C-alpha positions in Angstrom: 0.0 0.0 0.0 1.2 3.5 -0.7 2.4 5.6 2.2 0.1 8.4 3.2 -0.2 11.1 5.9 -2.6 10.2 8.6 -5.1 13.0 9.4 -3.7 13.7 12.9 -0.2 13.8 11.5 -1.4 16.2 8.8 -2.7 18.5 11.6 0.7 18.4 13.2 2.4 19.0 9.9 0.2 22.0 9.0 -0.2 23.7 12.4 3.1 22.7 14.0 1.4 20.9 16.9 3.4 18.4 18.9 0.8 15.6 18.9 2.0 12.2 20.0 0.3 9.9 17.5 1.0 6.2 17.0 -0.8 4.5 14.1 -1.2 0.8 14.7 -0.6 -1.4 11.7 -3.7 -3.5 11.0 -4.6 -6.1 8.4 -8.2 -7.0 7.5 -7.8 -10.5 9.0 -6.3 -9.0 12.2 -9.2 -6.6 12.4 -11.8 -9.4 12.2 -10.0 -11.4 14.9 -9.7 -8.4 17.2 -13.4 -7.6 16.9 -14.4 -11.2 17.6 -12.2 -11.1 20.7 -13.2 -7.6 22.0 -16.8 -6.8 20.9 -19.4 -7.0 23.6 -22.1 -8.4 21.3 -19.9 -11.4 20.7 -19.5 -11.9 24.5 -23.3 -11.6 24.9 -24.0 -14.3 22.2 -21.4 -16.6 23.8 -22.9 -16.2 27.3 -26.4 -16.9 25.9 -25.0 -20.1 24.4 -23.7 -21.1 27.8 -27.1 -20.3 29.4 -28.7 -22.6 26.8 -26.3 -25.4 27.7 -27.3 -25.1 31.3 -30.9 -25.4 30.4 -30.1 -28.7 28.7 -28.5 -30.0 31.9 -31.5 -28.9 33.9 -33.9 -30.9 31.7 -31.5 -33.9 31.6 -31.5 -34.0 35.4 -35.0 -35.5 35.4 -33.5 -38.8 34.2 -31.3 -39.2 37.4 -32.4 -40.1 40.9 -33.2 -37.3 43.4 -32.1 -37.6 47.0 -33.1 -35.4 50.0 -32.0 -35.5 53.6 -34.4 -34.9 56.4 -34.1 -34.0 60.1 -37.0 -33.6 62.4 -37.2 -32.7 66.1 -40.8 -32.8 67.5 -42.1 -32.3 71.0 -45.7 -33.2 71.5 -47.8 -31.5 74.2 -48.8 -34.9 75.6 -49.0 -38.5 74.6 -52.5 -37.9 73.2 -51.7 -35.0 71.0 -53.8 -35.0 67.8 -54.1 -32.6 64.8 -57.8 -32.3 64.4 -57.9 -29.8 61.5 -55.7 -28.5 58.8 -55.4 -31.3 56.2 -56.1 -34.9 55.4 -53.0 -36.4 57.0 -52.0 -38.6 59.9 -53.0 -36.6 62.9 -50.8 -38.5 65.4 -47.9 -36.4 66.8 -45.2 -38.2 68.8 -42.0 -36.9 70.5 -39.0 -37.7 68.3 -35.7 -36.6 67.0 -34.9 -38.4 63.7 -33.1 -38.1 60.5 -33.6 -39.8 57.2 -33.0 -40.0 53.4 -35.6 -39.9 50.7 -34.8 -41.1 47.1 -36.9 -40.8 44.0 -36.4 -42.0 40.4 -38.6 -41.3 37.4 -39.7 -44.4 35.7 -41.8 -42.8 32.9 -43.7 -39.8 32.1 -44.7 -41.0 28.7 -42.3 -38.8 26.7 -42.6 -35.4 28.5 -39.0 -35.3 29.8 -37.7 -36.7 26.5 -39.4 -33.9 24.6 -38.4 -31.2 27.0 -34.7 -32.4 26.8 -34.9 -32.5 22.9 -36.4 -29.0 22.9 -33.6 -27.7 25.2 -31.0 -29.3 22.9 -32.5 -27.7 19.9 -32.6 -24.3 21.6 -29.0 -24.7 22.5 -28.2 -25.4 18.8 -30.2 -22.3 18.0 -28.0 -20.2 20.3 -24.9 -21.7 18.7 -26.2 -20.6 15.3 -27.0 -17.2 16.8 -23.4 -16.9 17.9 -22.3 -17.6 14.4 -24.8 -15.0 13.1 -23.5 -12.5 15.5 -19.9 -13.2 14.4 -20.9 -12.5 10.8 -22.6 -9.3 11.7 -19.5 -8.1 13.6 -17.2 -9.1 10.7 -19.4 -7.3 8.2 -19.3 -4.2 10.3 -15.5 -4.5 10.5 -15.2 -5.0 6.7 -17.4 -1.9 6.0 -15.5 0.3 8.4 -12.1 -1.0 7.3 -12.9 -0.2 3.6 -14.4 3.1 4.7 -11.1 4.0 6.3 -9.2 3.1 3.1 -11.8 5.0 1.1 -11.6 8.2 3.2 -7.8 8.0 3.2 -7.7 7.7 -0.6 -9.9 10.8 -0.9 -7.7 12.6 1.6 -4.7 11.9 -0.5 -6.5 13.2 -3.6 -7.4 16.3 -1.6 -3.7 16.8 -0.5 -2.5 16.5 -4.0 -5.2 18.9 -5.2 -4.1 21.5 -2.7 -0.5 21.2 -3.8 -1.4 21.4 -7.5 -3.6 24.4 -7.0 -1.0 26.1 -4.8 1.5 25.6 -7.6 -1.0 27.0 -10.1 -1.5 30.1 -8.0 2.3 30.6 -7.7 2.7 30.3 -11.5 -0.2 32.7 -12.3 1.0 35.2 -9.8 4.5 35.1 -11.4 2.9 35.6 -14.8 0.8 38.5 -13.5 3.9 40.2 -12.1 5.4 40.0 -15.6 2.1 41.4 -17.0 1.5 38.2 -18.9 -1.7 37.5 -17.0 -4.4 39.7 -15.4 -5.4 40.0 -11.8 -8.6 38.2 -12.7 -6.5 35.1 -13.5 -4.9 35.3 -10.1 -8.4 35.6 -8.4 -9.7 32.6 -10.2 -6.6 30.6 -9.3 -7.0 31.6 -5.6 -10.6 30.7 -5.6 -9.7 27.2 -6.9 -7.1 26.9 -4.1 -9.6 27.8 -1.4 -12.0 25.3 -2.8 -9.4 22.6 -2.7 -8.7 23.5 1.0 -12.4 23.1 1.8 -12.2 19.7 0.1 -9.2 18.8 2.2 -10.9 19.9 5.4 -13.9 17.8 4.6 -11.8 14.8 3.7 -9.8 15.2 7.0 -13.0 15.1 9.1 -14.3 12.1 7.2 -11.0 10.3 7.6 -11.1 10.9 11.4 -14.7 9.8 11.6 -13.8 6.6 9.7 -11.0 5.9 12.2 -13.6 6.3 15.0 -16.0 4.0 13.3 -13.3 1.3 12.9 -12.3 1.7 16.6 -15.8 1.0 17.7 -16.3 -1.9 15.3 -13.2 -3.5 16.8 -14.7 -3.2 20.3 -12.6 -0.3 21.5 -14.2 2.5 23.5 -11.4 5.0 22.9 -10.4 6.4 19.6 -7.5 4.6 18.0 -5.6 5.3 14.8 -4.7 2.5 12.5 -2.4 2.2 9.5 -4.2 -0.3 7.3 -1.6 -2.4 5.6 -3.9 -4.6 3.5 -4.2 -3.8 -0.2 -7.5 -5.5 -1.0 -7.7 -7.7 -4.0 -10.2 -6.9 -6.7 -13.3 -9.0 -6.2 -13.7 -11.9 -8.6 -16.7 -13.0 -10.6 -19.8 -14.1 -8.8 -22.5 -16.6 -9.6 -26.0 -15.6 -10.7 -28.5 -14.4 -8.2 -30.5 -17.6 -8.0 -27.4 -19.7 -7.2 -26.5 -17.2 -4.4 -30.1 -17.3 -3.0 -29.9 -21.1 -2.7 -26.5 -20.8 -1.0 -27.9 -18.2 1.4 -30.9 -20.4 2.3 -28.5 -23.3 3.2 -25.7 -21.3 4.8 -27.2 -18.3 6.6 -26.7 -18.9 10.4 -29.7 -16.8 11.3 -31.9 -19.1 9.2 -30.3 -22.1 10.9 -31.2 -20.5 14.2 -34.8 -20.1 13.2 -35.0 -23.7 12.0 -33.7 -24.9 15.4 -36.1 -22.6 17.2 -39.0 -24.0 15.2 -38.0 -27.6 15.9 -37.5 -26.7 19.6 -41.0 -25.2 19.7 -42.5 -28.3 18.1 -40.9 -30.6 20.7 -41.9 -28.3 23.5 -45.5 -28.4 22.3 -45.3 -32.2 22.4 -44.0 -32.0 25.9 -47.0 -29.8 26.9 -49.3 -32.4 25.4 -47.5 -35.1 27.5 -48.5 -33.3 30.7 -51.9 -35.0 30.3 -50.4 -38.4 30.8 -49.5 -40.0 34.2 -46.0 -39.8 35.8 -44.7 -43.0 37.3 -41.8 -42.9 39.8 -40.1 -45.2 42.3 -39.7 -43.7 45.7 -38.0 -44.8 48.9 -37.1 -43.5 52.3 -34.9 -44.8 55.1 -34.0 -43.2 58.4 -33.0 -43.4 62.1 -34.7 -42.1 65.2 -32.1 -41.1 67.8 -34.7 -40.2 70.4 -38.4 -41.0 70.2 -41.6 -42.0 71.9 -41.7 -45.6 73.0 -44.3 -46.4 70.4 -42.0 -45.6 67.5 -39.2 -47.8 66.1 -35.5 -47.0 66.2 -35.1 -47.3 62.4 -37.5 -47.1 59.5 -37.5 -47.9 55.8 -40.2 -47.9 53.1 -40.4 -48.0 49.3 -43.0 -48.0 46.6 -44.3 -46.9 43.2 -45.9 -43.5 42.9 -48.3 -42.8 40.1 -49.3 -39.2 39.5 -52.4 -39.0 37.3 -53.6 -35.5 36.2 -57.4 -35.5 36.3 -58.5 -31.9 36.4 -56.7 -28.6 36.6 -59.3 -26.1 35.4 -58.1 -26.4 31.8 -54.6 -25.3 32.6 -52.9 -28.2 30.9 -54.9 -27.9 27.7 -54.4 -24.1 27.6 -50.6 -24.6 27.9 -50.7 -27.2 25.2 -52.6 -24.9 22.8 -50.2 -22.0 23.7 -47.2 -24.1 22.9 -48.7 -25.3 19.6 -49.5 -21.7 18.6 -46.0 -20.6 19.4 -44.7 -23.4 17.2 -46.8 -22.2 14.3 -45.5 -18.6 14.9 -41.9 -20.0 14.7 -42.8 -21.7 11.4 -44.1 -18.5 9.9 -41.2 -16.5 11.3 -38.8 -18.9 9.4 -40.8 -18.5 6.2 -40.8 -14.7 6.6 -37.0 -14.7 7.1 -36.4 -16.9 4.1 -38.4 -14.4 2.0 -36.4 -11.5 3.3 -33.2 -13.3 2.7 -34.2 -14.0 -0.9 -34.9 -10.3 -1.3 -31.7 -9.1 0.5 -29.5 -11.4 -1.6 -31.0 -10.3 -4.8 -30.6 -6.6 -3.8 -27.0 -7.2 -2.7 -26.2 -8.9 -6.0 -27.7 -6.0 -8.0 -25.8 -3.5 -5.8 -22.5 -5.3 -6.3 -22.9 -5.4 -10.1 -23.9 -1.8 -10.1 -20.8 -0.9 -8.0 -18.6 -2.8 -10.5 -20.1 -0.9 -13.4 -19.7 2.4 -11.6 -16.1 1.7 -10.9 -15.5 1.0 -14.6 -17.3 4.2 -15.5 -15.3 6.3 -13.0 -12.1 4.9 -14.4 -13.1 6.1 -17.9 -14.2 9.4 -16.4 -10.9 9.9 -14.7 -8.9 9.1 -17.8 -10.9 11.6 -19.9 -10.8 14.3 -17.1 -7.0 14.0 -16.8 -6.7 14.2 -20.6 -9.0 17.3 -20.6 -7.0 18.9 -17.8 -3.7 18.3 -19.6 -5.0 19.9 -22.8 -6.5 22.8 -20.9 -3.2 23.3 -19.1 -1.3 23.3 -22.4 -3.7 25.7 -24.0 -3.5 28.1 -21.1 0.3 28.1 -21.1 0.3 29.2 -24.8 -2.4 31.7 -24.1 -5.1 30.1 -26.3 -7.6 29.6 -23.4 -8.7 31.4 -20.3 -8.2 30.6 -16.6 -11.9 29.7 -16.4 -11.4 26.8 -18.8 -8.3 25.7 -16.9 -9.9 25.8 -13.4 -13.0 24.0 -14.7 -10.8 21.2 -16.1 -9.0 21.1 -12.8 -12.2 20.8 -10.8 -13.5 18.1 -13.1 -10.2 16.2 -12.7 -10.4 16.4 -8.9 -14.1 15.3 -8.9 -13.2 12.4 -11.1 -10.3 11.3 -8.8 -12.6 11.4 -5.8 -15.3 9.6 -7.6 -12.9 6.9 -8.7 -11.6 6.4 -5.1 -15.1 6.2 -3.8 -16.2 3.8 -6.5 -13.2 1.5 -5.9 -14.0 0.9 -2.2 -17.7 0.9 -2.7 -17.1 -2.2 -4.8 -15.3 -3.9 -1.9 -18.0 -2.8 0.5 -20.8 -4.2 -1.7 -18.9 -7.5 -2.1 -18.6 -7.8 1.7 -22.4 -7.2 2.0 -23.1 -9.8 -0.7 -20.9 -12.3 1.1 -22.7 -11.6 4.3 -26.1 -11.9 2.8 -25.2 -15.3 1.3 -23.6 -16.6 4.6 -20.1 -16.8 3.1 -18.4 -14.0 5.0 -15.4 -15.2 6.9 
């Protein structure tokens, strides 16, 4: 890449300021790696993925036995203490100090736990796809800002060269005016052109600084940093037709994969809600020891059995939850379809924009060639006195505009290619 003066260094050069500036060398690959390491959105996506993994463990836990320890210390008012109200339970209360262990193991719930676990696994895969989608969004933002910095720096260099060229023209015209070979009007037109070029330079300087700020944020830095971009991007190659790219996007886009997993997870969760209407069969057991107790109680105890929990009536709660889950599954299905339609549109628009950018760059190259030729001819005509300063300054303005348009068109092509790669799920 050609060497250039960074905007802050230009300030120091022009105004004599002692500004400690260190521009960090940065390649496009390094920029992407830095953003994936630093950006908070990446950290959020990764943490959400970890949360989803914990949900899988929570649902898998239902397959393992549960064990609870107990300790009771009871003092009855007298040996004939009875609980006469408050529930359908054993009303006898005896003095005792005892501990014990209760163990339970699910035998079957007719698929409810299996479907809940499958739903949790699919949700976890959806979060993994969401992390990949976030990575691609971050990389696209990095690419756009990286090329934007290159673009603004290219325009800045054009503006610098324009100021130097117009300053030279002013000096030449002033020398001719002193020798009475040109009029004061010529000097005035030349000075107007010089001031216009300085305005262009000031604008380019501000845009270059803004681009550096945008790149700093894209890389996950809060503070402003200045980078010396050392990559010289290669010219984008040929691309397939739009329909091929659409098919690639439908298969590769991680946000579509996330929605597919979410739809499948919603389907399995709806099935789990339906399974709530079936019984739950569990094996339960308890064992314990009474350290101190009423004479009518044993020193040790143990019991075991099969517990069957049959849902009979809950005021329609189970059916309502089932219908809610089924409706959410249908919503997820329609959301996937809507996203696929939007992706189809976005890929087609990105394909058109990229091809338009390619054509614009070819046009600006021709425009630049013709503008430079016109400026050279106008300069030659002015030197021999066969044209006016107006013709020369107009040609100079046209050449500058063509140079800026060519620089913008070049990096617009790179930006549009990055957007197209993102829309097809191929951005790396």
